[in-house]
N, C-alpha and C positions, 0 to 999 in steps of 0.2 A: 608447365605446372603453375597453378594459381599461387600468388604471393599471399602472405597472411593478411595484408591490408585489403586485397581484393576479396578474400573470403569473408572478412569482417563486413565489408561494404555490402556484400550479397545478403548476409544475415540481417544487417540493418535495414536494407531495402525491404526485405520480406517482413520484418517486424513492424515497420512503419505501415506497410500495406495491411497487415493483419489487425493492427491497432485501429487503423482508420475504418476498416470493415466492422470491427466490434463497436466502435463509437457510433457508427451509423445505426447498428442494431439497437443500441441502448437508446439513442435518440428517437427511434421509431417504436420503442417498446410501449405497449398499451395494457400490460398485465395489471398495473396498479392505477388507481385514480390519482393523477398528479396534482389535482386541485390548483392548477395554474402555474406550477413550477416546472421548469425544464429539468430533465435528468442531469446529473453531475458526472462528468467524465474524468478519467484519470489524467494526470499530467506528469511530465518529466521524460527522461530518456527511455525509449522503448526497449533498450537492452541494458538497463541499469543493473548494477550489482545489488543495490539496496532497494527493497520494495516496501514503502511505508503504507501501512494499512490501518485505517480507523473504521468505526462502525457506520456512522451516518453523517451526512453533510449538515453543516450549519447554515444559517440564513445567508451569510456572505458568499458561501460556495454555491448555494442555490441561485443566488442573484446573478453570479458570473458564469455558472455552469461548469466550474472547474474545481476539482478536488484540491483541498489545502489552500484555497484562496482565503486570505484574511488572517486572523490572529494565530491560528494553529500553524499555518504555513510559515508565517513570519517567525514564530517562536522556534520552529524546527530548523529554519535556515540559520538563525543565530546560533542554535545549539551545534549544528553541523560546522559552522565557521569556527566555533570554539574548539571543536574536535578535529579541525583541519581535514574534514571530509569534503571531497570534490562534489559540488552540487550536480555535476553532470553524471554522477553515479546514482542519482535518485529518481525513483518513480513513485508517485503517490496516488492512492485511490481510496474510495470508501466501499464497504461491503454493500450497503444499501445505496442505490444510485439516485434516489429521490429523497429530498429532505422532509417531506410531509406525509410519509406513508408508514404504516405500522409493520412491524417485523413479520407478522403472520401473512400479510398481503404480499410483501416484497421478496421474502428471502429465497423462495424457490428459484425464480428467474435470476435474481441478483447473484445467487451463488453460482449459477451457470456462467454468468458474465465474469465473475471473479476467477473461476477455474481457468477460463480462457485467457484472462489477463496474465495470470501466473504462467501459463503455458507459453505465451508469446514472449514475455519479458525474460523468463528463466533466470530469476535473481539468484545471487549467492546467499542472500539473507532476507528474511521477511521480518519487519518490525511490526508486531501485532499489538495495537494500542487498546487496552481495555478488555474486560472479561467478556463482553458481548462479541467482540472481534474474535477472541480465541474460540468461543463457542461456535461462531459462524464458520471459522476455518475447519474445525472438527466436523461440522455438519456438511461442509462442501465436498467431502469425499474426494479430495485431490488424489490422483493416482500415486500409490506407494507412500502416502503420507502416514506418519505416526501420530497417534493421539497426543494432543498438547494440553498441558495443565496450565492454569493461570498462576505462574510463578515469576513475578516481575524481576528483571535483572538477570534471568537465567538464559543462556544461549544453548539450545539443544538442536539435534538433527530433526528436521521437518520431513524432508524427502531426501533420497540420495542426491547429493549435490547442492542441497539448499538447507541452510540452518534457519532457526527462528529465534528472535529476541522478543520477549514479552515485556511490555511496559504498562503502566497505568494509562487510562484514557487521557489523552492530551487536552481535549476540549474541557474535561471536568477539572483539569489541573491548573488552569490559567489564572484563576481568581483568588487562590488561597496559597499563601507562602508554603505551608506544610505540604500541600499536595504538589505544588510546583517542585519542591525539593525532592519529594519521593519520585516524581517523574524523571528528574535529572539523574538521580542515583541509578535508576534503571537504564536510562538512555545512554549514559556515558560509557556503558559497556560496548556500545557500537563503535566508539572511538578505539577501544582496545582491539576489537575484532578487525577494524579497518587497518590499523597499524600493522597487524600481523599477516594480512594477506600478501601473497607474492606480487612483485611489481610487474606483472604481465597479464 
């Protein structure tokens, strides 16, 4: 009989393989004119409990090709440290995988990529940052998903087994104290959620 660690290792190996396959497809995607920027891929643990999602990549992410590289990622890591959340429990990505394309051009294929990322990672909670992100999640037609409203600070069921926490857009919150405070008020609910999950 397989031991729990062996089972987990098999799930992890499969998740790594599937994420790598998806990454390859994103890098080869030609649906949108990239105008010289490479697509931005997700980063973090492929079986993370916490799935960080914002709408679109910023220039620093486009330059590195990695989601949450730069100011937003640094701010989130500091917030997670403050909440004593293990960074190995995080996976972060953007809805739109290229930083220089319009929603109308990108969303169809990008939503397909997002559905697959969610299916591979199977998080316990999705942190949806901003109104555009919430709208995209609703448009993604994730199997068995409930419609989500833009209600920052609320944790509700998204699918059976996955909850969702809505926050303001982190990228729009970094340069003004009032907006930064509003983001933190919503985001710190994640700490309460994390403290309450069973230790297994």
